[in-house]
Residue, then its C-alpha position, 0 to 999 in steps of 0.5 A: x500499499x502506498x504510504x499515506x504520508x508521502x510528502x515530507x511535513x514537519x508536522x502531520x496527523x491522520x485521523x486522530x481521535x481522543x476521548x477523556x473520562x468515561x465517554x467525553x470525546x474531545x475529537x475525532x478524524x483530526x487530520x493535518x500537515x503543517x509544512x517548514x516555515x508555515x504558522x498554523x493557528x488553532x482556535x476553538x471554544x474552551x474544553x474542546x481539547x486544544x491543549x490536549x491536541x498540542x500535548x499529543x502532537x508533542x508526544x506527551x499524551x497519546x490519541x486514542x487512535x490515529x497517528x502523529x509524525x514529526x518530520x516523518x517519524x511516527x511518534x507512536x512507533x517510538x519507545x519512551x527514550x527515543x521519543x523523549x530525545x525526538x521531543x528535546x531535539x525536534x520541538x520547541x515549546x512556548x507556554x502562556x505562563x512562561x515557565x522561566x525558572x527563577x533560580x537561574x539566570x536568563x542565559x541559563x534559562x535559554x541554554x537549557x535545551x542545549x544542555x539537554x542535547x549537548x555536553x558543550x557548555x561553552x558553546x550552549x552559553x554562546x548560543x544562548x547570549x546570541x539568541x537573547x540579542x535575537x529577541x531584544x535582550x542583549x546584555x540581559x544573560x545574567x539577570x534573573x525572572x524577578x527583573x523582567x516584565x511579562x513582555x520580556x520574560x515571553x521574549x526569553x521564553x521564545x529565545x529558549x524555544x528556538x535556540x536549538x533550531x527545532x523543526x517544530x514549535x508548539x505555542x500554547x496561548x503565548x500572549x494570554x498573560x500580556x497586555x494588547x500592545x506587548x502581545x502584538x510586539x511579541x507576536x510579530x517577534x515570534x512570527x519572524x523568528x520562527x519563519x526565519x528558521x523555517x520551523x513549523x508552528x502550531x499556536x493554540x489560542x482564543x485571541x483573533x489578534x494572535x491568529x492573524x499572524x498565522x498563515x492558516x487558521x483552523x477551528x477544532x470541533x468534535x469532528x476534527x478541524x475546519x479552516x477558517x478565513x483569515x482576519x486582518x487585525x488593525x494595528 
């Protein structure tokens, strides 16, 4: 039989289904493909399963049916150790709550993904410093989270997600804790940084402004994903 995943995409799913509790179906028959350099926003009502879907894409949760592939590699076919290694090397995360470790400097926070995949501490520090400069925080590497605003913390989170040049970026309400003006600047930074690295990004969000930076907007329903028209947001 011809492989249904012929074209190499950064992220591919086919026929995903997920039920929680005894019989509450979140979604079924969910299929999508995200190409390198593409940003896809996933919207939907609260409780429909957006964050659950993100966890399934990351290999942190398992679907009840269907398949997820990252750069052609099927997550379901991996034992825990290689799945963890793939997640560390090929996926970056941006969270609503930042998750910057308060007892580490900003440089150490950004270098964490590199520390997990390489023993070269000096190279990790250099790359972390360069990445902090790219997100507009040069010479801040020795600061701690307590010294930063929410927008600055999210810049650090973006730097940490991108520093190891992952193929896939997964973002869960990345501007949910920011004021509108700061959110706009962070979204522009995020989109430019992702595209410049030819990464594939999936953003789950309630925000129309956040979805507006995407190349495609998909609405998650119990029956899968429905493509939505792109909406321009006035600055």
